[in-house]
C-alpha positions in Angstrom: 1.1 -9.8 -2.6 -0.8 -6.6 -1.9 0.7 -3.1 -1.1 0.0 -0.2 1.0 1.6 3.5 0.3 2.5 5.7 3.7 4.6 8.2 4.8 7.9 7.1 5.7 7.7 9.0 9.1 4.6 6.8 9.6 6.3 3.4 8.5 9.1 4.5 11.2 6.2 4.6 14.4 4.8 1.7 13.3 7.4 -0.7 12.0 8.0 -2.3 15.4 4.4 -2.7 16.8 2.9 -6.1 16.5 -0.2 -4.6 14.9 -0.8 -1.2 13.4 -3.6 0.6 10.8 -5.9 1.9 13.7 -5.8 5.6 12.3 -7.0 3.8 8.7 -9.7 2.1 10.3 -10.9 5.0 12.2 -10.6 7.2 9.3 -12.0 4.4 6.1 -13.5 1.6 7.9 -10.6 -0.3 6.3 -6.9 0.0 5.0 -6.3 0.8 1.3 -4.4 -1.2 -0.9 -3.8 -2.2 -4.2 -2.0 -5.0 -6.2 1.2 -4.4 -7.9 -0.2 -4.7 -11.3 -2.4 -1.6 -10.3 0.1 0.4 -8.7 0.6 2.8 -11.4 -3.0 3.5 -11.1 -3.5 4.7 -8.0 0.4 6.5 -7.4 -0.5 9.9 -8.8 -2.6 10.6 -5.9 0.7 10.6 -3.9 2.5 12.8 -6.2 2.0 16.0 -4.4 3.2 14.8 -1.1 6.5 16.4 -0.5 7.6 13.9 2.3 9.0 10.6 1.5 7.0 7.6 1.2 7.4 3.9 1.5 5.9 1.0 -0.3 4.7 -1.6 2.4 4.4 -5.2 0.9 2.1 -7.3 2.9 1.5 -11.2 2.3 -1.9 -11.9 2.2 -1.8 -15.3 3.3 0.1 -14.1 6.5 -2.4 -11.6 7.2 -4.6 -12.2 10.3 -7.1 -9.7 9.1 -9.9 -9.9 6.4 -9.0 -8.9 2.9 -12.0 -8.3 0.6 -11.2 -7.1 -3.2 -13.9 -4.6 -3.4 -15.0 -2.9 -6.7 -14.2 0.8 -7.8 -17.2 2.3 -8.4 -15.8 5.0 -11.1 -13.6 2.1 -13.0 -15.3 -1.1 -11.9 -11.9 -2.5 -10.8 -11.2 -4.2 -7.8 -9.2 -3.0 -5.0 -7.9 -4.8 -2.2 -8.9 -3.3 1.4 -7.7 -4.9 4.7 -10.7 -5.0 6.9 -8.6 -5.4 10.5 -5.3 -4.5 11.9 -2.0 -5.4 9.9 0.2 -8.0 11.8 3.6 -7.6 11.7 4.5 -10.8 10.3 2.3 -9.8 7.3 4.8 -7.3 5.9 7.2 -9.0 3.9 9.6 -6.1 2.7 9.2 -2.1 2.6 10.5 -0.2 -0.4 11.1 3.2 -1.0 8.4 4.8 -3.3 10.6 6.5 -6.0 9.8 9.7 -7.9 11.2 11.4 -11.1 12.1 15.2 -10.4 8.5 16.1 -11.5 7.1 13.9 -8.9 6.0 11.0 -10.7 6.0 7.5 -9.6 8.9 5.4 -10.9 8.6 1.8 -10.5 10.6 -0.4 -8.3 13.4 -2.7 -9.5 11.4 -5.1 -7.8 8.1 -4.9 -9.4 9.8 -4.6 -13.0 8.8 -8.4 -13.8 5.2 -7.5 -12.8 3.0 -6.4 -16.0 1.1 -3.0 -15.3 -2.7 -3.9 -16.1 
């Protein structure tokens, strides 16, 4: 499973669409995702967003679009990017993006069994 973080309001607009992600593709050429073990590594980039966020959990095997694990040139780690639209059937769950009182990401119960890397 891979995950994509977005504003809850954006998810509300996309959740009933057969395919979504046009805006992401226009902006970046792909849809940024990460694996659950790396989620804590990217979560800080959302710290200052005051709007509610969600974590969209995507089953790669159900995706119709190509997923590539591209290397982050700063860290050398590989992150999944979706090179196409996300089909609704690939979304297996949507979880709240939990923050503490300082705005730092708190790991969801659903991810507790997964070790951070």
